[in-house]
N, C-alpha and C positions, 0 to 999 in steps of 0.2 A: 502493500499498499503507500510506503514511504517513497517507495522508489518510481512509483508512478506519479506520484504529488512533486514530487523533483522534476520529472521530466517534462511535465506540465508545466511547471514554473519556469523551467528553463528553454519551452519554445514561446510560451508567450513571453519572457523577454526578448527573443530573437526576432520576434516579429514586430517590435517596439522600432517606431523613429526611424523609416525606412529612407527619408533624407540625409539623416544624419550619418547610416551606414552607408548611402551612397557616396557622399563627401569622403567618409573616412578610406573607403574602400580604393580611394584614389592615392593612396600614400605610396600605392606600386608602380604607379606610373611610370614608366620608361625605366625599371629595372628588370633582372632578371631573377628569378626564384628556380632553386634546384632544387627538384625532389625526388629524393632518393626512396629506392625501392632497391629492401636489403638480399634480394635474389638475382639468381641469372634472368636474361630476357624469355618471354613466351610461356611461362608458367601462369599460375595463377594470381598470385601477387602484382606480376609485372602486369596483367591482364587489368586487375583493378586499377592499378594505379595510372595507366596511362587513360584509361577511359576517365577518370578523375581529373586529370591533368586538363583533356581538353575540354570538360567544360567549366573547372576550375576558374579558369582566364576570362570569362565571360563575366565572372562575378570579381574579379580584383582588374578592372580596366585597363589596360594599356599595361599591362605588367606582361614578360614574355616567360613560358614556366617551363624549365626542361628537365625530361627523366632522366634519370642518372641510375643505371643497378650499379649495387655495391654487393656483390653475392661473397659468401665464405663464412666457416665456423657457424653454420644454421642460423645464419643471420646476425650474429653478433658484431659480424664487422661494419655492416652499413648501420645498425644501430648505434656503433661507438662513432661513426662519423657523423649521427645527425645528433648527438648528444654533446658532441663536443663544439659543434659550430657555433658561430656567433649568433645572439639570440635577437637578430635583427628582421626576423624574419623572412631572411630570404634563405635558409634551410630548412626544410620539413622532409617530412616521406614516411615511410610504411615499412615495417618490418613485423616477424611473426609473433604472436604475443604468448608460444610458447616458452619466450625468454623468461617469464614468471616463474617457473620451474626453475629454471637456470639460478635466478636471484634467490629462489626461495632456499634451495641448496647450499648457497654461497658458492657459485662457480666463479673463479678465479680468473678468467676469461671477460667477464663483464668490466667496463670500466664507466659503468653507469648506473643509476638508482632509479628506476621503472617511474617510483612514486615523483621523481622530481621532474619528469618529461612535462614539456607544455603540449595537454592531449587538445587535440584538435576535433577529433572526433571520431567515430568508426560508421563503415559502410554496409557490414554484414554481421550475421550471425552463423558459424561454422561449426553447424552438426556434426559429431561425430558418429560414427559407426565401423562393427566389422565387416569388410568383403571376404567372401571367400570363392577359391576360384572354382568353376564349374568341372574342372578336372583333375579337383583335387583329392576326391574320393572321399569327399566329408559331404554328406547328403543333408545335413543342417547341423545349425550350432550345437546341439546334444552330442553330435558325434564327437565335436569338436573339444568340448568341454569335457567329455567321456574318454578323450585320446590317452593310451597306454604310453604313448611316444610322445617326444616333444611337435609340437608342429609348429612347421616354422612360418614366423612373420616378418615381411621385409617393414625396414624403417631405415630413417636415412641417417643415423650413426648415434653413438652413445654421446647425450647431452641435446639431443634434438627434440625437438615438440612430440614425435612418431614414435621415437624409442620411450621418453619417461612415460608416454600415454597406453602404449601397448606391456611396459612393465608393470604400469598402474592396474590397469584393467586383469593383467593375469594375477598381481599380488591380492586384489579385492575381490575377486570371484574364484581365483585356485585354479587357474588354467595351466597347463604343461605347455608350455611355450620357448620355443629358442627363436631369440632375435637373431636376423640377417643384415646386417648393418651396411650404408655404404651405396642404397637406392635415391636417387634425386630424379625430379620429374615424372616422367612417364617408364621409368626404368623398373620400377617395382611390379605395373603391368603386365611389362614384357616377358619380367621374370616370371611370374604367374601363368602366363598363356603357354612357358615353356615345360612348367611341370616342376620347376624348383621351389616356388614359394607357394604356401596353402591360403595365406590372408594375408590383411593389411587392417589397421586400425589406421582410417584414416578422416577428411570432411566428406560429407554427404556429395556437396557439389564437385569433388575432384574426379571422386569415381563412378558419378551416376552413368557417365556415355558409357563407361564400361562395364555395367549392370545390364544397360539397356542393350549393349549389342549383344547379350548372353553369353559372357565371356566370364561373367564372375553374378554371384547373388549376395544380397545384405542378408548377416547371420546373425549382426544382434545389432538394436539401434544403444546407443551411448548417450547418448544427447539431442535437443533437439523437442519441439512440441509433438504431441499424440498423432497429429494429422502428418508429420512427415513421412514416417515409413510404415504406415498401417497393415498389419499383419504379422509385424516383424518381431521377434521377442525382444522386450525390454531389459537392460541391464538390473532395472531394481528389482526384479525377482530372482537373479540368482547371488544378491549381496546377503553374506549372513551374519555379520556382525558390524560393529561401530566403526570399528577402522579401517573395514571395507566402504563403509558409507562415507566417512571424511576423506578419503581419497577421491571417491568418484564425485563428490560433490564442488571437490578443488576443481575437477578436470571439467566438469560441467559449466563452472563458473568462466572459465577461462574460455570455454567454447561460444560463449556469449559475446566474446570482445572479439571480432575477427574484422582484419581489414581496415585496420587504425592506423590513424592521422596525426602524427607527433613532431614537434617542435623541440629544439634545444631548450633547457633549465632557463627562467629567468628572463620569457620574452616580455616585453612592456606590455603591460595590460590593453591600452588600445592595439598594439598589434597583433596580440593572441585574439582579442576581441573579434578583429575584424576578419582573421583564420577562419575562425569559429562562425562566424555568421556567413562567410562566402562558402564554405565546405557543407554546411548544414542548407543554403539553397540550392548547391548541386545535388544535394540528395533528393531534394522535392522537385527538381528540374524535369518536367516531363520528357523532354528530349534526351535527358542523361536515362531516365528510366525506361523509355523505350529501348535504346542502347544495350542496357543492361539486360535487358529482357532478351533482345535477340542474340546477345552473347552467352546467353545462359547464366548470367552473374545474379546471383539473389543478391536482393537490397533489403536490410532490416535494419536502419540509420539511427544512431543516436549522439546528440551534442557534446561536445566537447567537456563540458563541466558535468555531466551525467558519468561519462566515460573516466574522469577523473575520481570520481569517489568511487565510481568499483573498481578500478585499477588498486586505489589504496585499502579498499575492502579486503580483496583478494590475497594482498600480500601479508594481511595481518591474520596468519595463521595460528592457531595455538602448536605449541611446541611437539606436541606428539604428532599431530600432521606432517609436521616438516620432518621429523625421525623416521616416519612410516615415508616419506617420500623418498628421502635419500635411500631407504632401504630397498625399497622397488625399485629405484634408480639404477640399483649397484645388478639388478637382476639376478 
């Protein structure tokens, strides 16, 4: 209830004083803004980032916005660059919120504090699910659950969101899983087609086409609303203890924070306000929404103030959850 009230309040504030916003939005006239995408070109984050940038220029008149791909270390390098940029509003960007796991377990690779980013907004909710290869020999999720031999799951690598979430799932509902690391882009799906990998934990939108093409099926819905994967078993029916519930609650909270846009810490209030209002305007733009639909990119936007509150809340985990998360991530 509190979250809905906060969202309504923020939305109302964003709609106030359009003439004042129009004047302020011209602060970037004649300037170049760099939008960092912390992944390689061609993937889901890159697609979202480039779509946002194409429409963002409309609401920051006179500006020139360039996409800069900064891949590496599971989005850490790109996020580090955004964090260390000057807080003048000329460097913003997008990275995977799986970095929340890294911060919670105290990863030494991080040179930032997620609570201190200047949060501009989010574009989507990234519902998670288990997809199982049709040629895996596993006819249902119960086959996977009852497997006497380790079932091979593809992940991007130790410390990445896919790795943490696979280990969290295995730990929470006692799956016999072998993580196979080093996959990126669609290489996991290719390995599933070759019969090398049986399953993946992934976002629903990234593997939807793989399932539609008959190459895999949804084995388990982990997060997202009840209408998303109707008829698919829900993870909640397999959780048996409080520790598992705590870990899955964390995973589900992170899945609500997809395709975020952020700037470096300490951005002046007026600059941050302009970015937030411009991005929120993009999220409501009919042309943007039509193009997103055409590209099969789900949009479930939230303004920056709400994102900031949710990020700080999800980082505030009890000691026992962090201990369990560290244990789960170790495999």
